[in-house]
Each structure stands twice: as C-alpha cells, then as structure tokens.
N, C-alpha and C positions, 0 to 999 in steps of 0.2 A: 560504398564501405566507408565507415568512419574509424576514428582511432579506437573507439571502445570495442569495435567488432576484431580490429587487428589484434588488439592485445589478447583477445581470446583465443587466438590461433595457436596450436601447437607448434613446437620448434620445426617440425618438418614441413608444415603448411607455411609458416613464415618465411622459411628460405626458398620456397617455392614461389611465393609472391615476389621475392627480390630477384630470383632468378629470371622472372618473367620481364624484367627490364623496367619494371614500374617505379621502383624506389632508388634512393641514393646508394651508391657503393663506396665503401671506404669512406673517404673524405669528401664526397661529392655533395656535401651540403650546399645550397645556395648562399649567397652573401647574406642575405637577412638571417637564415638560419644559423650560419656561423657566428653572426654577430651575437644573436640572442642566446646562443649556447655559451659564447665566451664571456658574455656580461651576467651569465647565471639566471637569466630570466626563464629558460626552459632547459630541460636535460637533453643531451643528445639523441637518447632513445625517443623522445617525443618529437624531437625535430625530424628524426628520420621517418617516424610513423607519419608525421604531417605531410611530408613530402611524398610518401607514397600515396597518401590520399589525394595530394594534390595533383599527382600524375594520373589518377584515375578519373578525376573531376574537371581537370583543367581550369582550376580556379587559382587566384594569387595565393601564396603561401599564407600571407597575413589574414586573409578571410578564413582560410582553414583553421588557423590557431585560435582566431576569435570565436568562430562557431563552435569549435571543439571545447572552449572555455579554457584553453592552456595559458592564455595571455589576456591581460586587460588591455583596452584601447589606449590608455596613455602609454603602455610599454611599447606598443607597435608605433604610435606617433613618434615618440622619443628616438626609436631605432631609426626610422625612417629619415627624421630630420638629421640625426647625427651622420648617417650613412652619406646623406645627399649634401651635408654641410649646409643645411637650411636651419632657419630657426623656426619655433613654434610661434603661432599666433597669440597674442597675448588676450586675455579675457576682455580688456578694454576695446581693443580692436574688433573683436566680435561683438561686443555689446553697442558698439557704435552702429553697426549694420553695415551691409554692402553699400558702396558708392557706385551707382549705376550710371554711366553717361549716356547720352541719347543715341538711339540706334542700337542699344545692347539688348538682346532677348533675354529676359529674366528666366523663362522656361528653359532656354538652352543651358543657361548657367546651372540651373538646379539639375537638369539631367546629367551635365558633365562634371558637376561637384566643383564649381569654380566661384570665387566671389572676390571682386576688387575691395580691398580694405585699407582704409587710411589709418596710419600709425600716429602715435603721439608726435613723431618728428616731421609729421605732415606729408611723409612719402606715401605714396599709392602702391600697394603691392597685390599680388594675385594670390589669395588662398586656395591651395589644393588639398585633397587628402591623401594624395600620393605622390612622389616625386616623378613616377612614371606618366603622369598626366600631361601628355605633350600633343597627340593627335587632335584632342578636342580643342586646343589652342587655335587651330588652323580656322575654325570659324568665327573667331573673335575679331574685332576692329584692331587695327594695328596698335593702336594706344595701349590696349589690354594685353596683346600678344607679346609685348616686349617687356611687360612688367616683372620686376624680380619677384620670386616665388617665395611663399612660407607655407607651412604645413599646419592644417587645423583639421579637427574631427569632421567627418562627412555631415554628419546631422547639423552641427553648428553652422557649417557653410550653407547648407539648404536652408535653414532656418533664417539666417542673415540675409539671403536673398530675398525669401519669401516676404520678410518684414518690410524690406525696403520696397518692394513692388507688389505690395498688398492689394492695393486698388485695381492695377492692372491684372494681376492674376485672379482676383475674384470675378471681375467682368470676363476674362477668357474661360473660366469654369461654367459661367452661364451660356456663353455664346461660341462654344468651340465648335458644335457641329454647324454646317453650313446653313444659311437661313431657309432656303429653299426645301431643306430636309427636316425643318425643326417647327414645333408649334409655338415657339417663343413670339412670333409676330401676332398672335392672338393677343387681343386686349385683355389685360388682367381685370380691367372694370367690367362687370357683369351687366352693365345698363343695357347695351345694344342687344346683347344676347337674351337678356330677360324680355325686352320689347318683342324681339322676333319670336321667342317662345310663347309669348302671350297671344300674339297674333295668329300663330299656328294653332294654339289651342282653341281660339274663337272659331277659326275656320273648321277644325275637327268637330267641334261641338254642334257647330250649325249645319255640318253635313250629315252628322249623326242623328240630329233632331228632324232634318227633312227627309233624309233617306236612310233611317235605321237598318233596313234590310240589306241594302246595297252595301253600305260600309261594313256590316258584319261579314257578308259573303266575301268581299274583298280582302278583309283581313284574314278570314279563315282560308282564302285561296292562297294568299302569300305565305301563310304560316305552313300550309300543306306543301306547297312547292319547295320551300326552304327545309322542311322535314325531309322530303325526298332527296333533296341535294346533300343534306348532312348525312342521311343514311348511306347514300351512294360514295360520298367520299370516305366515310368510316370502313364501309366494305372494302373499298379498294385499297385503303392503307392496311386493313387487317390481312388481305390476301397477299400484299406485298411483303407484308412483315412475317407472316408464315412462310413464304417462299425463301426469304433471306436467310433464315436459321438463327442461331443465337448471337447476340451482340458480342463483339470482341472485346473482352475484358482485360486479358492478359496479351501484351503486345510482345512481339519477338524481340530478342536483344538487339542492341545496336550493332551495326556492322563494324568490323575491324577498324580501328582508327577513330571512329565517330566519338564525340564528346557530348556528354549531357549539358543542355544549356542552362543558363541561370533564369529562374522562374520567379516572378514577382506576384504575390497575392495580395489582393486588396480585400479587406474586411471592413465595410461600412458600419459603424455603430452608432446607435442614437437612443439613449435612455435604456441601456442593456446591462444595468448593474446586477440584475438577477442572474445573468448567465455568463458574465464575464470570465469567472474562474474556469467553468466547464469549458469555455471556447478555448483558453490557453492550454488546457490539458489536453484537449482534442488534437489542436494544431502540433502540439509536441509529439504526438505520436506518429506523425508523418515520416516515412522512412527515407524520403529523399534526402540526398546530401545536404546538410544545413549549410554548408559553405556555398551552395548553389541556391539556397532558398532565401527570399526577400519578402517577409510578411509585413504588410503595413495595416495597421489598424487605424482606419480613417473615422476620426472624431469631429464632432461639430463644436465650434468655439463656445456656444452657449450651453452646451451639455456639460455642466460642471460635475455632475454626480458621476457620470461614467468616466471623465477624466481623473476624478479623485479615485474612484475604484481602481483603475488601472495603475495609478501612481502607487498604489499599496501592493501591487504584484510585481515580482522581480521578473522581468521580461528576459528571455534569453537574447544573445546578442544578434540573431538573425530576425528578430521580430522588433518592430519600433511603430511609435504612434505618430501620426501626422494630422495636426489641427487645422481644419478647413475655416477660413474666416468666415463669419456670419454674413449671409447674404440671402436674396430670394431669387428663386424658390428654393426652399430648405428641402432638398430632395436628395435621395441616395445618387442618381445620375450626376448632380452637380458636384456632390462631394467626390465621386470618383473621378470625374474630369480634373478636379483640382490635385488629386493625389497621383494621377497618372505620370506626371513629370517626376515625380519622386521616386518612380520605380527604377530598378536596376536591370531587370530581366528583359529577355528576348521574347519570353511568353509571359503574357498577364493573366491571371486567373481571378475569379471572383468568388468568394464564400459570403455566406450570411452568418450572423451571430450565433444562430442555434445549429450550425452545420456540424455533422460528425462525418468527415469524408473517410473513404478507405485508406488505410495507412500507406499503400503503394500507389495512391491515385495518381500523384504528380509524376511519378517515374513511368507509370503507363502512358500518361498524356505526352510526356517528353519523347518517348520512344515513337509514338504516333506521329507526332509533328515531324520527326526526323525522317520517316518513311513516306508521309503523306506528300502530294504534289503541291506545288506553291499556292495554288487557288484555293486549298483548304485553309481557310483563315481562323475558322473556329471550330472547336470540338465541345460538344455539349454531353455532359454525363448524366447518368439516371438519378433522378431524385426519389427519394423514398421516405417514409416516415418511420420513427423509432418509438412511437407511442401509440401503435395502431389499436391496443386493447383497452386504451384509456376510458372509451365510452362509445357510444354508438356514432356520434358524428365523427369521431376520429377514425373509426372502421370504414365509414363511408368515403372519408376524404383520402384515405388510404387506397382504397379501391380505384377511386378516380385518378389518382396520380399513378397508380401502377399501370392503369390501362393507358393513359396518356404518354408516360415516358417510356414504358416498355413496349407498347404495341403501335399507337397512332403515331407518334413522332418519328420512330424508325421507319415505319410503313411509308409516311409522306416524303421522308428524304429519299426512301428507296425508289419511290415514283418519280423523284426529279423536281418536287415542289420546294420551293423556300419554306422554311420552317420558323415559327416564332420560336425564339429562346426562352428558357427558364432563367429566373432571376439569379441563379447560382450554380456552382459546379460548370462555369463557363470558362473556357481557356481561348485566349486569342493569340495570333501572331502580333507582336506590338506595332510593327510597321504598318500592318494593314489597318489596326485599330486607330492609329494617329492619322492614317491617310484618310480615313473615314470622319474623322473629327470627333472621336470619342462617343459619348452618349449625349443624347438630347436631354438637356438638364430640366426641360420643362414637362417632359413626357413621363407619366407616372407608372408606364410599363415600358420603360427604356430597353428592356431586354427583346420584347417583342418587336418592337420598332427596329432595334438593331439587327435583328436577324434578316429583315426584309431590305435594310439598307446595305448589309453584305451582299445580298442576292443581286441588288440593283447595280452594284459596281463590279459583278463578275466573280465574286468570291462565293465559296461553298462551305456548308456546316456539315460536319458528320457527328453522328451519335457514337458514343464509345461506352462500353459496358461497365465502367468503373461506377460505383455508387456512392452517394452521400446521402446519409441520414438527416432528416430535419424533423422539427417538432410540428404535428398536425395541430392546426388551429381548431380546437375541438370544444369551443363555446359558441352558441348561435350567433349572437349580435357580433362578437369580434369576427367571427367568420364572414358574416354579411359585410361588414366594413372591409375587411380584406379583398373579398371578391368583388365588391363594387369598385374598389381601386383599380383592380385588374381589368374590368370590363370598361371603366372609364378610359383606361390606357389603350384598350382596344379601339374603342370609338375614336380616339384621338389618332392612333396610328393610321386607321383607314383613312380618316378624312385628310391627314397631312400627305400621304402616299398619292391619294386620288386627287390632289390639287390640279395635276397635269396628267390625266389618265393616258394620253398618247405617249408622253415621255415615260411613263411608267411601263406601258406596253413594250416600247422599244428597248428599255432597259432589261426587263424580265424576260421579254419573249412571250409568244402566246400561251404557251403550256403553264408556265409559272404564273403568268398575270390571271389565267383562269383559275388556277388553285389559290391565288391569293383572294380574288373574288368569292369563290365558293367557301373558303375558310371563314372569311370575316363576316360576309353577309348571312351565311347560314348560322353561325355562332350567335351573333347579336340579335337576329331575327327571332331565333328559337327562344332565348332567353326572355325577350321583351314579349313575345306573342304566345308564349306557353299557355296561358289561360284559355285561348281560344281552341287550342287543341285539346286541353283538358276536357273541354265541353263534350268531346266524344264518348267519354265515359258514359254520358247519359245514354247514347246510343247503344254502347256495349251492354249496358244494364237494362235496356228497354224502357227507357224512362223519355219523357217528352224532351225535345230539343228545340232550340229558337228557330232552326231552319226547317222545321217540319212543314210549315205552310209554303215554303218556297221551293225546296228540293224533293224530288220522289224519294220515298222510303229506300228504296234500292241504292240510290246514290248515297243517302246518308249511311247505310249499311257498308258500303264501300269504303267510305272515309273512316268509318269505326273500325273496320278490319285492318286498313292500312295503319291507322294509329296503333292498334293492338299489335301489328307485325313488328313495327319499328321498336316498340317498346320491349317485345320479346327479343329482337335482335340486339338491342342495347344490353340488355341482361347477358346475352351470350358474349358480347365485346368484354363487359366486365369480368365475367367468369374467366374469360381467356387472360385477362390482365393480371388475375390473381391465382392462376393455375401453377405458378411456380413453387417449389417447395417452402419458401420462406413465408408465402402469403396464402396457402391453402386453407387455413383457418378461416379465411373471409369469404370463401365460396358460398357458404350458407346465407351470408349476408348480401350477397349481390342483388337478389331481388328488391331489398329494402331501398334501393337507390331510387325508386319512384318516389319515396318519401322525401329524400335528399335534394332532388333537384329543383323542387319549387323555391328552396331558398335563394337559389341563382336567379329567380325572377324578381325577388325582392331586392337582391343586390343590384339587378340591372335597373331597376326604377330609380333606386338611389343614385347610381352611377349616371343616369340620364339627368337627373336634377343636378347634380354636381358639375356635370358637363356645362350647365348653363350658368351656375353661379359660383364655381370654384373648380376651374378644369385643372389648375397645377397644385391643387391641395392634395398632400401626401398623407393618408390616413394611417398612421402608424400601427403596426401589428406589434403587440407585446409578445414576449418570449418567455420561456423558463417555467411555464405552469406544469409541464409534465415531469419536473425534476423535484426531488425531495431536497430538503435543506443541505444534508450532506452530499447529495449528488450534484448539486450546483457547484460544489467546491472540486469534487471529484471527476466531474464530467461524465458521469454515468446517468442513464434514462432510468425512470422508474421501470420496475419490472411488476407488471400486473398480471394476475392469474388469467 
C-alpha cells in the first residue's frame, strides 16, 4: 500500500486503517517525521500517511518519503545530519575518494554504505548514509570503527569506494565463482584448442574415408539412442506436469506479523537505447511497495550511448544506475557480479532489457519466499513472448518457450531433477547467491550453469506461475546467433560440471546426476546429429537410404517409424504447451515446428566453432524490433492482427 492508495480511501476506511494500529495516533510521529513537519518540508498529513506505509512495509521512514516523492534526498540528508548533530560530507571529500587502509574489504563497505573520507583538515572520517549505521561497523577494523561520522548520499558513498577499489572490484567480478566451478581456467587463446580440433577433424575424416558405412551407422545409432532418451525425458516431464495441475501464480497472503522483504532487481543493459524508455515504463508498473524496491540498471563503462539515453530520463528514487568498469570478458554475468554488492535487498531478481513482468510479480515472489523452506534458494518465473503474431519465426519461438516454461521445466522440477534456469525472471535468496559466488563471469549461459550449481550445493529451484513477457527474436540470423550462444553455454556448462564426475555424482545424487546427463547429452546430440535423423524421411517416403546395403529393409522401416512417432509426439507436446487461453491461436502452427528446428542445427554448428575459437564471446542480441517508435517510449508492444 502506498500513499497514493491511502489518499483515495474514504473517511470510514481511513479510520479503519488507523484503528488497526498501523499508523500514528495523535502526536505519535517519529522524530524524523516531527522534524520534517516542524521545518515545513512535508505536511503533517503526509507524514502520518508515510508512517502508515512504513508500518505496513517495515521500511525506514526516509525511504518511504523518498520512494513516494514527498521529499528530495538533500532534505533527508540535512534532517538526519541536524538530528544527529553530524555534518554533511563536502563535495571535495567525496571527490577525493575513499581512503581504504590495508585489510579493508571494499565490497563490505559498498554493501554497508560506509566510506573513510579524508577532509581538507587532514582528518579521516567515516561517511555513512544514516546516523543509524552502527551494526555494520562491527565488521570494520578498529581504526575505522572509531572514526567520527559524517553524512553523505548513499550513491556517492558507494561510488567513492568503487572508484578507489576499481582494480580489486573488477578482478572480483571476474573471479567471484570458485575456480573449480568456473570455466575461467580455460585459456582465452584458441591455439591449443584449434590444434586439438584440427587433429580430431583429421581423425574423423580418416575414419570416414576408411570405414564410411561404420561411421555412418555409429552416428545414426547414437542419434537414435539420444532421440529415445530425449523423448523419454520429455514424456516423463509431461506426465509429471499434467499430474501437478496449474502453476501457482497467486500466493497466499503473508501470515500475521510477517513483513515484506526488501527486493533488489538487477537489469543488465548493453547497447539498449532502442528500448530504454519502454523498460522504465514497464518497471514503473510494478505494484510492490516502492520503498522496498531497489532497481539497479547495470551499465557497461564503454556503453556511452545507453548511459547518455538514461541520463536523459528522470529515474524514480528507487531506480539507479551502476556503471561496471570495463574488463574482460564483457559479459552479462560479470556485470551482475559487480553490481551484486550494490544491492540492498534480501532477495535479488534479474530482468532483461525487453522484459514486461506481471505488475504483481515481485509481491508473489516475496510471499512465496516467506512461505518456502530455506533450501528453496531460487524461484523461476514463466517467460513468454509479447510479439507472437509478428511473423512465423516469432510464432514458433513462442510455441517453443510456452512448451519449455509451462510444461517441461515444471515437469522436470516435479520429477526432482535439477533444472537449467532461464536468464530472466529469476529471484534468489541473496545469502545463498553470495555463498555460491554469484555467476560464472566467463560462462555465456550463466543461468543454466547456476541452476546446477545451486543443486550441487543442496539448494532447490521452484517454478512459480508469475509471467514475464519478452520480445521473441524473430529474424533468422539474429535467432541463430542467440541460440548458438545458448548452445555454446550448454557445452561449457556440461564440460565444467563433468570435470570431476564422481564429485558431481556425490553432490547431486544418482537421480539428479542421471537427469543432468540425460538433459545435456540428449539436447546437444540432437542438435548436432539431427541431419542423420532427417535421413529417415527418405525411408518414410520410400526413397533410397544410405544404409540400404547394410541394414535390412525391415530394420530401416523400424527406424523410420520411430523417427516419425517421435516427431508426432513432439507436435503433441507443443500443442499441449500452447493449449492455454492466451496461446490457442498458435495450435495450428505447431506442426510447422518441423521447419523451425533445423535452425537449431545451424546454431549448434556455429556454437561448436565458437567453443574452439571464442568460448567467452557474448554474441549480443538486439532488442526493440517489435516496438513502434511511439511504443518504445510508452512501453507498449506492437499489436499485430
């Protein structure tokens, strides 16, 4: 509940809110509220309304006032400094930067909003954003713990520390994940990988030249085996999904006395000038109390165009930009690792630039985390597309996503398998995320990797029915580039986790270990070896097949029947995925997925090539192509007939 909602209550409802003990009675304004009223910064009625919101949200009063736009940050700083008999930090002290003695953890200072600043008089003082910052001082070295305090804006303090510890923080963002669970130990130089790849190619060509039939039979056999494995896994997931009923979207209210947590949202942006206005508009529609919302727009230092675009937008007080120092690899997970310490929330969520989340999404997430057991460290929402009618490729992409997020992932989770996460609409318990070391900065599908790292350390991921709309990548070559990055990341994730298979088996257990193998091996094999399976269309249509002289016709016919049966089975899965009210218009398009999946094979070949020459390269996906010029500013998608 915000102040705007309280102002709309009639008199009877207003008194009811106050009788429930949630607001100030008579002269019960807190010290800060009384000071701001006495100095004429806000009216008494606004102060009372703000304290009612504060009681509902369990947030500091100054955050409520700032989030509701009732005061400006300088008013709050002046009030806090005056009440505590402290002075404000001067621009010169802030410009000089934080002075960090040896042994001081810059990340801790950023998280707790503290910075040792030296004044013109040579005296070292501890800048804090609130006089109440005391508990965090307990983790500081004694020399800083006893420093006199001064008041400074939160963002200025964090910026001061970040500038002083730039090199250390840049390295930390690249190496936050434990080395044994990261691919960063791979050499960035492709020379060795190229030599090994060339050697493997020579061996494959030689074997094919000497034993063409044997090689072909072997590849067809492996492709068929993984086809059966993939179909079995999908069927099991579908059966589990049907048995579990609809995903929970609306969570029960919090129990009496429970408080909503502070939630931070990371929104990594890189060359997103086309969609920046729409993004801000969509985030503003979130109904979660703004005093408990901390949205961080994560920008790259070298991305001048996006930074300039955002500079022209009047961001609300609960939204801010954090600039990531330039470094390698220039990836989304590296940027999120850097920004993680700037977060204020106990829950950390991820949005992409083009996302349009359900307005009540964060409220549902917060309620679910409150009710979930501690081992549920991650909630994955449903991803959908808001431009499914734009063209045929957008329709097929929407069918694929609907099947994956509404059928397969919930079914796999119900079966007890670890699941690969999507790159957005993800929410984590912050303490668990930090304990795992954040994201692997070098993995181009950091989301899938993190899903299995969570499982390896005893955490669970739950699916939740809240939906985020995204923009379907509906141009062929950009689609191939995006999918090749995903498949390259899948290859990377599999190789990293299989470094020590016995350790992986011990951490996951037999059931999840088998699920891990089935998912990755089947998915990658099916993309790479699909042309060998397509050859069975020749059998289906009675045409000559390369194995005619090797296998009996009855055996070839069985292969063809199996291939055809799995194709029809996949169509059924796709139709189940789009059987809901919002997607029924796509039912007739499900059979055309046969023409869509070959694009994945092209992407897989590109991914395999990049695994050798550029494993850490992030092939950027551009957004905003489904929006009209006016919609880009309004945040509304194209409405196509």
